[in-house]
C-alpha positions in Angstrom: 193.3 103.4 221.2 191.8 105.4 218.4 191.1 103.7 215.0 191.3 105.7 211.8 190.1 105.1 208.3 192.5 103.4 205.9 192.4 101.3 202.7 190.8 98.4 204.5 188.5 97.8 207.5 190.4 97.5 210.8 187.9 94.9 212.0 187.3 92.5 209.1 190.0 93.7 206.6 187.5 94.2 203.8 188.5 96.9 201.3 186.9 100.3 201.9 185.5 102.7 199.3 186.8 106.3 199.3 184.9 108.5 201.8 183.1 105.5 203.3 181.4 106.0 206.6 180.7 102.3 207.3 182.3 99.0 206.4 180.1 97.3 203.9 180.9 93.9 205.4 180.8 94.2 209.1 179.1 97.6 209.6 182.0 99.2 211.6 181.8 103.0 211.8 184.7 104.6 209.9 186.3 107.8 211.4 188.0 110.2 208.9 191.8 110.4 209.4 191.5 114.0 210.8 189.1 113.0 213.6 190.4 112.2 217.1 187.1 110.5 218.2 187.6 107.2 219.8 185.1 104.7 218.3 186.2 101.5 220.1 183.0 99.7 221.0 180.9 102.2 218.9 179.8 100.2 215.9 177.1 101.5 213.6 173.5 100.4 213.7 174.2 98.2 210.8 176.8 96.2 212.6 176.1 92.6 213.2 178.5 90.4 215.1 180.3 87.9 212.7 179.6 84.3 213.7 182.7 82.1 213.8 181.0 79.7 211.4 179.5 82.3 209.0 180.4 82.3 205.4 182.1 85.7 204.7 181.0 87.8 201.8 183.4 88.0 198.9 184.6 91.6 198.4 183.9 93.4 195.1 187.6 94.3 194.7 190.9 92.9 195.9 191.7 89.3 196.8 190.6 87.2 199.7 192.9 86.7 202.6 193.3 83.4 204.4 190.8 84.6 207.0 188.2 85.5 204.3 188.1 82.1 202.4 184.4 81.3 202.1 183.2 77.9 203.2 182.3 75.4 200.4 178.5 75.4 200.0 176.8 72.1 200.6 174.3 70.9 198.0 171.7 68.2 198.4 171.7 66.2 195.2 169.1 63.8 194.0 170.0 60.3 192.8 171.1 60.3 189.2 168.5 59.1 186.6 169.5 56.1 184.7 168.1 54.8 181.3 166.6 51.9 183.2 164.8 54.3 185.7 163.6 56.4 182.8 162.2 53.3 181.0 160.4 52.1 184.1 159.0 55.6 184.7 157.7 55.7 181.1 156.1 52.3 181.4 154.5 53.3 184.7 152.6 56.2 183.0 148.9 55.3 183.2 147.4 54.6 179.8 143.8 55.6 179.1 141.9 52.3 179.3 140.3 53.0 175.9 143.3 54.5 174.1 146.4 53.3 172.3 149.5 55.0 170.7 152.7 54.3 168.9 155.8 54.6 171.2 158.8 53.6 169.0 159.8 53.1 165.4 163.4 52.2 164.5 165.5 50.3 161.9 168.1 47.6 162.5 170.2 45.1 160.6 168.4 41.8 159.6 168.2 39.6 162.7 169.8 42.3 164.7 168.9 43.4 168.3 169.9 47.1 168.5 168.7 50.1 166.5 170.9 51.2 163.7 170.9 54.3 161.4 173.5 52.8 159.0 172.3 49.7 157.2 174.5 47.7 154.9 172.9 46.7 151.7 175.8 46.7 149.2 178.2 43.9 148.3 175.6 41.2 147.7 176.4 38.4 145.3 174.7 38.1 141.9 171.0 37.5 142.2 171.2 37.6 146.0 168.7 39.6 148.0 169.5 41.9 151.0 167.3 42.8 153.9 166.9 45.0 156.9 164.2 45.4 159.5 161.8 48.0 160.8 160.6 47.5 164.4 157.3 49.1 165.5 156.2 49.3 169.2 152.9 50.5 170.5 150.9 50.4 173.8 147.2 50.2 174.5 144.9 50.6 177.6 143.6 47.4 179.2 140.0 47.8 177.8 141.0 48.6 174.2 143.9 46.1 174.3 141.4 43.2 174.8 138.5 44.5 172.9 139.0 42.8 169.6 138.5 46.1 167.8 140.1 46.4 164.3 142.9 48.7 163.5 145.2 49.4 160.5 149.0 49.9 160.8 150.8 51.5 157.8 154.5 52.0 157.1 155.9 54.1 154.3 159.6 55.2 153.7 160.5 58.6 152.2 163.8 58.9 150.3 165.2 62.2 151.6 168.0 62.1 149.1 165.8 61.9 146.0 162.8 63.8 147.5 160.2 61.2 146.9 158.8 58.0 148.4 161.4 55.2 148.5 161.5 53.0 145.4 160.4 50.3 144.9 157.3 51.2 146.8 156.2 47.5 147.3 159.4 46.9 149.3 159.2 50.0 151.5 155.4 50.2 152.0 153.7 47.9 154.5 150.0 47.8 155.6 148.5 45.4 158.0 144.9 45.1 159.3 144.7 43.4 162.7 142.7 43.4 165.9 143.4 44.3 169.5 143.8 41.1 171.5 145.9 39.8 174.4 146.2 36.5 172.6 149.0 35.8 170.2 148.0 37.4 166.9 149.5 37.7 163.5 152.3 40.0 164.7 152.2 40.5 168.4 149.9 40.8 171.4 148.5 43.7 173.4 148.7 45.8 175.5 152.5 45.8 174.7 152.6 45.6 170.9 155.9 44.9 169.0 156.1 43.9 165.4 159.1 43.4 163.1 158.7 44.2 159.4 161.4 42.9 157.0 162.4 45.0 154.0 163.9 42.9 151.2 165.7 44.3 148.2 167.2 42.7 145.1 170.9 43.4 144.4 170.0 45.9 141.7 167.5 47.7 143.9 169.9 47.9 146.8 172.8 49.1 144.7 170.6 51.9 143.3 170.0 53.1 146.9 173.5 53.1 148.3 174.2 56.5 149.9 170.5 57.4 150.1 169.1 58.7 153.4 165.5 57.5 154.2 163.0 57.9 157.0 159.9 55.9 157.9 156.5 57.2 158.9 154.1 54.9 160.6 150.4 55.5 161.1 148.0 53.7 163.4 144.3 54.1 163.1 141.3 52.4 164.8 138.7 51.6 163.8 139.5 51.2 160.1 139.1 54.4 158.0 135.9 54.6 156.0 132.5 53.2 156.8 131.2 56.5 158.1 132.7 55.9 161.6 135.1 58.4 163.2 138.4 57.1 164.4 138.8 56.7 168.2 142.6 56.1 167.9 144.9 58.1 165.6 148.6 57.9 166.2 151.6 58.5 163.9 155.4 58.4 164.5 158.6 58.8 162.5 161.8 56.8 162.7 165.1 58.5 162.9 166.7 59.0 159.4 168.9 56.2 158.3 171.3 55.7 155.5 171.9 52.7 153.2 175.6 51.8 152.5 
């Protein structure tokens, strides 16, 4: 039996381009309609037998037949990362034994336990103070963390709404001078440092700041600036912006 060129390949049913000499999919030699040559068993040099389990190529034009439906590709996925895994991975990073750095600064409600970017300070009774907290976390290497070396930690809040440092400055500015030690210190202990600073406002001060967006910048320097000695540790970090309501 003689096979002749048509609109699709007689072997794999793939669409054929006009004046095509070979099937783009299976490589079958295509004979023009006017030829009487018998090409059964005469594939082109490009012809490769189609494996029963092979994934067929999707044709550029036309739709797939039931025999041409490609197999679903198999993907090898990695286990999903979880916040717990990421936290463990971060803590496992090797700190330089003689280095330290700030790792986290965030605000929260007074006596709260989760970060918050919306702090309630309004609605206080007459002559009643309102408070919120700033949490600072840092990490040090094992040598520096037990060295007794002095350092200074400073916090200052910028009032983004008014374009100046938050007022009153004495409420929003904190500076502490401490020493690296693994014993319980004035704020916390090393190498995992965590200190909570309380910001207290009077009713009038809080009411004047309702609706304002602020942001803290924390600096961490050791040894203390001045004295003609260069700083071995310099780290600074900003909190996320927060709003007082």
